[in-house]
TORPA-4810 file (N, C-alpha, C, O; in nm, 3 decimals):
<nodes>
NODE_1_0.086_-0.086_0.028_0.015_-0.025_0.010_0.078_0.131_0.001_0.143_0.142_0.106_M
NODE_2_0.088_0.239_-0.064_0.109_0.330_-0.061_0.111_0.422_0.054_0.047_0.415_0.159_S
NODE_3_0.212_0.524_0.007_0.206_0.589_0.143_0.083_0.734_0.113_0.047_0.812_0.201_M
NODE_4_0.049_0.736_-0.004_-0.069_0.801_-0.013_-0.220_0.755_0.016_-0.321_0.823_0.031_A
NODE_5_-0.200_0.605_0.018_-0.312_0.603_0.073_-0.310_0.590_0.196_-0.407_0.641_0.254_V
NODE_6_-0.245_0.545_0.251_-0.226_0.512_0.398_-0.249_0.662_0.443_-0.333_0.675_0.531_V
NODE_7_-0.187_0.782_0.396_-0.220_0.894_0.428_-0.417_0.977_0.401_-0.491_1.062_0.451_G
NODE_8_-0.413_0.872_0.286_-0.561_0.931_0.231_-0.701_0.875_0.351_-0.804_0.939_0.375_L
NODE_9_-0.653_0.718_0.416_-0.715_0.674_0.480_-0.716_0.710_0.654_-0.791_0.674_0.745_L
NODE_10_-0.596_0.799_0.648_-0.586_0.841_0.839_-0.661_0.976_0.807_-0.710_1.024_0.910_A
NODE_11_-0.679_1.035_0.718_-0.701_1.172_0.694_-0.822_1.166_0.748_-0.867_1.233_0.842_G
NODE_12_-0.903_1.035_0.646_-1.067_1.028_0.647_-1.104_1.013_0.793_-1.176_1.081_0.866_M
NODE_13_-1.008_0.863_0.823_-1.038_0.867_0.997_-1.069_1.003_1.083_-1.173_1.043_1.136_A
NODE_14_-0.942_1.057_1.075_-0.944_1.205_1.147_-1.033_1.276_1.116_-1.064_1.355_1.205_L
NODE_15_-1.116_1.285_0.984_-1.222_1.354_0.905_-1.378_1.327_0.997_-1.455_1.406_1.051_G
NODE_16_-1.378_1.155_0.981_-1.489_1.113_1.028_-1.488_1.173_1.203_-1.556_1.267_1.245_F
NODE_17_-1.391_1.087_1.282_-1.370_1.112_1.450_-1.424_1.255_1.472_-1.510_1.276_1.557_A
NODE_18_-1.365_1.367_1.384_-1.398_1.494_1.420_-1.507_1.528_1.372_-1.539_1.635_1.424_G
NODE_19_-1.601_1.487_1.283_-1.686_1.506_1.211_-1.799_1.467_1.331_-1.884_1.538_1.386_Y
NODE_20_-1.767_1.330_1.348_-1.948_1.228_1.451_-1.863_1.227_1.572_-1.893_1.128_1.639_F
NODE_21_-1.744_1.313_1.642_-1.726_1.297_1.800_-1.636_1.400_1.842_-1.563_1.384_1.940_G
NODE_22_-1.636_1.510_1.771_-1.627_1.608_1.795_-1.484_1.623_1.814_-1.430_1.523_1.767_G
NODE_23_-1.370_1.730_1.876_-1.279_1.788_1.883_-1.202_1.694_1.977_-1.087_1.677_1.937_F
NODE_24_-1.227_1.639_2.070_-1.211_1.536_2.188_-1.159_1.386_2.114_-1.044_1.346_2.128_G
NODE_25_-1.228_1.337_2.062_-1.216_1.217_1.937_-1.166_1.236_1.830_-1.129_1.138_1.765_A
NODE_26_-1.149_1.378_1.774_-1.068_1.417_1.672_-0.885_1.398_1.744_-0.793_1.348_1.680_F
NODE_27_-0.871_1.452_1.883_-0.739_1.447_1.947_-0.727_1.295_1.975_-0.621_1.248_1.935_V
NODE_28_-0.808_1.212_2.031_-0.753_1.052_2.052_-0.705_0.975_1.945_-0.612_0.895_1.945_L
NODE_29_-0.823_1.030_1.802_-0.734_0.919_1.675_-0.619_0.977_1.662_-0.524_0.908_1.698_V
NODE_30_-0.590_1.107_1.614_-0.448_1.159_1.605_-0.352_1.105_1.693_-0.250_1.064_1.639_A
NODE_31_-0.362_1.092_1.872_-0.283_1.058_1.946_-0.243_0.917_1.886_-0.130_0.884_1.850_A
NODE_32_-0.344_0.848_1.882_-0.375_0.697_1.829_-0.302_0.655_1.715_-0.208_0.577_1.728_L
NODE_33_-0.340_0.705_1.594_-0.225_0.716_1.502_-0.093_0.726_1.494_-0.005_0.673_1.427_G
NODE_34_-0.101_0.810_1.584_0.054_0.854_1.580_0.168_0.748_1.679_0.288_0.724_1.673_A
NODE_35_0.083_0.715_1.745_0.165_0.564_1.840_0.164_0.454_1.742_0.257_0.376_1.723_I
NODE_36_0.045_0.455_1.679_0.029_0.312_1.596_0.118_0.355_1.485_0.172_0.246_1.465_G
NODE_37_0.168_0.429_1.405_0.273_0.460_1.311_0.460_0.452_1.376_0.552_0.422_1.301_F
NODE_38_0.476_0.479_1.496_0.566_0.486_1.574_0.581_0.305_1.583_0.686_0.243_1.597_V
NODE_39_0.479_0.263_1.575_0.508_0.130_1.627_0.494_0.051_1.531_0.537_-0.062_1.555_A
NODE_40_0.444_0.069_1.419_0.500_0.024_1.284_0.585_0.051_1.294_0.648_-0.033_1.358_G
NODE_41_0.671_0.176_1.251_0.798_0.183_1.238_0.951_0.079_1.310_1.065_0.049_1.275_R
NODE_42_0.844_0.052_1.445_0.963_0.002_1.536_0.956_-0.133_1.472_1.066_-0.180_1.444_F
NODE_43_0.865_-0.198_1.446_0.815_-0.359_1.402_0.883_-0.384_1.262_0.908_-0.501_1.234_L
NODE_44_0.916_-0.287_1.173_0.921_-0.215_1.063_1.074_-0.266_1.061_1.097_-0.326_0.956_D
NODE_45_1.197_-0.259_1.156_1.285_-0.206_1.157_1.342_-0.077_1.136_1.464_-0.073_1.155_G
NODE_46_1.288_0.027_1.103_1.334_0.157_1.112_1.386_0.223_1.199_1.490_0.287_1.185_D
NODE_47_1.297_0.211_1.334_1.379_0.247_1.439_1.368_0.164_1.560_1.275_0.087_1.585_L
NODE_48_1.489_0.192_1.645_1.519_0.077_1.720_1.495_0.204_1.873_1.493_0.326_1.861_E
NODE_49_1.483_0.147_1.971_1.382_0.107_2.090_1.559_0.296_2.179_1.563_0.403_2.241_A
NODE_50_1.628_0.217_2.126_1.780_0.360_2.148_1.748_0.474_2.140_1.755_0.562_2.226_G
NODE_51_1.684_0.479_1.966_1.678_0.588_1.946_1.653_0.676_1.984_1.708_0.782_1.955_D
NODE_52_1.521_0.653_2.098_1.457_0.765_2.197_1.524_0.823_2.286_1.492_0.926_2.346_F
NODE_53_1.649_0.741_2.304_1.720_0.761_2.449_1.853_0.780_2.422_1.914_0.777_2.529_F
NODE_54_1.933_0.799_2.323_2.049_0.847_2.273_2.036_0.970_2.260_1.940_1.026_2.206_R
NODE_55_2.157_1.037_2.323_2.170_1.211_2.269_2.226_1.243_2.113_2.308_1.178_2.047_P
NODE_56_2.146_1.377_2.074_2.205_1.423_1.921_2.283_1.441_1.902_2.263_1.561_1.919_R
NODE_57_2.412_1.437_1.867_2.532_1.479_1.786_2.548_1.544_1.724_2.551_1.482_1.618_T
NODE_58_2.568_1.658_1.701_2.649_1.748_1.548_2.762_1.800_1.559_2.830_1.817_1.661_S
NODE_59_2.786_1.829_1.435_2.894_1.841_1.355_2.979_1.901_1.484_3.081_1.850_1.529_D
NODE_60_2.913_2.023_1.536_2.963_2.092_1.641_3.003_2.056_1.784_3.081_2.131_1.843_R
NODE_61_2.972_1.983_1.823_2.989_1.934_1.968_3.075_2.011_2.038_3.192_1.976_2.021_D
NODE_62_3.060_2.111_2.116_3.116_2.192_2.194_3.203_2.115_2.318_3.281_2.164_2.400_Y
NODE_63_3.168_2.006_2.303_3.183_1.947_2.468_3.327_1.840_2.428_3.379_1.758_2.504_R
NODE_64_3.352_1.862_2.334_3.507_1.766_2.259_3.606_1.910_2.301_3.705_1.913_2.374_R
NODE_65_3.563_1.986_2.253_3.697_2.110_2.244_3.726_2.112_2.439_3.813_2.184_2.488_R
</nodes>
């Protein structure tokens, strides 16, 4: 399934939740969708658990000076 179709389905789900359930349902569906997205990326192997806990490094790491 292409990312365009996934985006279309997610948009439709958010639209239905917002229309029929109000703003609270919209926020709940959006939050659960984000959690599902992260879980899917984790299960596909695109993310590792350590990615959430490692500090970000940059080219200008001033601690090394």
